[in-house]
VOGU-3710 file (C-alpha; in Angstrom, 3 decimals, decimal comma):
1> mdqdrkpvvi> -119,864/106,248/-77,457  -123,292/107,696/-78,293  -123,629/108,156/-82,076  -125,155/111,625/-81,525  -122,272/112,808/-79,329  -119,005/112,905/-81,240  -115,964/114,465/-79,581  -114,612/117,756/-80,827  -111,023/116,967/-79,806  -109,258/114,012/-78,208
11> eaeraparar> -105,767/112,996/-77,167  -105,019/110,487/-79,934  -102,937/108,082/-77,868  -105,904/107,625/-75,480  -108,375/106,653/-78,207  -109,817/103,149/-77,835  -108,194/100,399/-79,885  -110,208/98,603/-82,541  -112,109/95,765/-80,876  -111,283/93,235/-83,598
21> pstypepfrs> -107,556/93,468/-84,375  -107,749/91,923/-87,863  -110,251/90,542/-90,344  -107,612/88,499/-92,191  -108,173/84,735/-92,201  -105,457/82,473/-90,842  -102,607/82,010/-91,508  -102,449/85,745/-92,294  -104,085/87,034/-89,092  -101,151/85,745/-87,005
31> rvsgrskqpl> -98,703/87,745/-89,117  -100,317/91,034/-88,009  -100,960/90,012/-84,391  -98,503/92,659/-83,135  -100,502/95,470/-84,745  -102,970/97,652/-82,844  -105,186/100,230/-84,544  -106,969/103,150/-82,954  -109,613/104,274/-85,494  -109,450/108,032/-84,957
41> gdlfglknfg> -111,588/109,098/-87,922  -114,484/106,897/-86,809  -114,595/108,701/-83,433  -115,506/111,897/-85,255  -117,969/110,269/-87,661  -115,774/110,689/-90,750  -117,336/108,847/-93,700  -115,205/109,713/-96,766  -111,814/108,732/-95,379  -110,370/106,846/-92,439
51> vnrttltpga> -107,564/107,731/-90,053  -105,917/105,154/-87,805  -103,210/105,623/-85,213  -101,410/102,312/-85,581  -98,812/100,744/-83,303  -96,501/97,904/-84,335  -94,757/95,941/-81,614  -91,209/94,675/-82,307  -91,314/92,146/-85,155  -94,861/93,089/-86,238
61> esailhrhtr> -96,176/93,674/-89,764  -98,718/96,386/-90,590  -100,520/94,268/-93,177  -99,843/91,534/-95,666  -97,951/93,065/-98,630  -100,811/94,556/-100,683  -102,146/97,211/-103,014  -105,675/98,567/-103,388  -107,525/98,759/-106,689  -109,560/101,899/-105,874
71> qdefiyilsg> -108,471/103,363/-102,567  -105,481/105,605/-101,920  -103,415/105,242/-98,741  -100,995/107,521/-96,883  -98,781/106,885/-93,856  -96,916/109,276/-91,553  -94,391/107,930/-89,021  -94,817/109,392/-85,523  -92,226/107,307/-83,661  -89,956/104,361/-84,265
81> hpvlvtdqge> -88,037/103,141/-87,289  -90,023/100,756/-89,503  -89,009/99,420/-92,887  -91,368/100,129/-95,768  -91,432/96,898/-97,769  -92,703/97,259/-101,344  -92,675/95,225/-104,511  -90,019/97,726/-105,683  -87,638/97,390/-102,734  -87,269/98,242/-99,069
91> fpmapgmcag> -86,981/101,723/-97,554  -86,009/102,541/-93,961  -88,285/105,107/-92,349  -88,004/107,403/-89,331  -90,234/109,837/-87,422  -91,435/112,657/-89,646  -91,227/110,570/-92,829  -94,285/109,753/-94,909  -95,298/107,722/-97,948  -98,333/107,607/-100,221
101> fpasgiahql> -99,832/104,794/-102,233  -102,206/105,669/-105,074  -104,781/103,046/-106,009  -103,336/100,297/-108,227  -99,831/101,524/-107,371  -97,013/99,704/-105,625  -97,698/96,937/-103,120  -96,650/97,915/-99,607  -96,458/97,057/-95,910  -94,538/98,292/-92,881
111> vnrteepvvy> -92,390/95,921/-90,816  -90,953/96,712/-87,407  -87,533/95,060/-87,298  -86,441/96,980/-84,185  -86,797/96,392/-80,451  -88,960/99,515/-79,984  -92,624/100,099/-80,913  -93,464/101,958/-84,125  -96,403/104,390/-84,147  -97,778/105,906/-87,327
121> leigdrtpgd> -100,862/107,497/-88,839  -102,580/105,589/-91,622  -105,005/107,576/-93,770  -107,090/106,197/-96,597  -110,173/106,981/-98,589  -113,272/104,802/-98,510  -114,062/104,440/-102,198  -116,571/101,575/-102,527  -115,847/98,485/-104,597  -112,196/98,305/-103,609
131> egiyprddlr> -110,159/95,111/-103,819  -106,970/94,138/-102,067  -104,297/92,495/-104,205  -101,612/90,457/-102,387  -98,798/89,707/-104,859  -96,788/87,341/-102,622  -99,623/85,358/-101,004  -102,613/83,239/-102,028  -104,994/85,951/-100,894  -107,454/88,354/-102,473
141> avqdaegrwv> -109,861/90,716/-100,697  -113,105/92,113/-102,083  -115,678/94,346/-100,468  -119,249/93,139/-99,996  -122,312/95,397/-100,422  -121,825/96,822/-96,904  -118,121/97,552/-97,497  -116,857/94,657/-95,343  -113,800/92,729/-96,523  -114,332/89,196/-97,820
151> ylhkdgtpy> -111,185/87,087/-98,244  -110,678/84,649/-101,082  -107,927/82,487/-102,478  -106,575/83,825/-105,776  -108,681/81,208/-107,619  -111,819/82,759/-106,068  -112,598/80,087/-103,476  -113,432/81,523/-100,036  -111,274/81,135/-96,945
//
């Protein structure tokens, strides 16, 4: 799409999917292989926060269990029945339910343990200098100068 011509409105379910499904290194990328993101906010040129329409196929994970150091996140379930997995327990979710995750708060991920797809909105700010903390895995994410994620082992060695 031409950078000078942003849409005014779109039908969200028809938005193009992200070309690169995940930036995680293996073996983590495979764990989110059933996830598809449609970056809605980018279509409109939003710079301060992102909005994704995300679909999880049966058995898929939204992300590796994580928390952000600077960025807030919010999810709103459109369809399906995922389980919100946190470092404080598990919570079944249904359409119309939502959850928010302040920076440095609880670690979280969604898991689709059903036979039907889950679709939800994922909204987050784009505060620079964020890090991703993964309490159950040997993984750490930091942002480079351009805001791209760089993945490291917890001891700081790169993947």
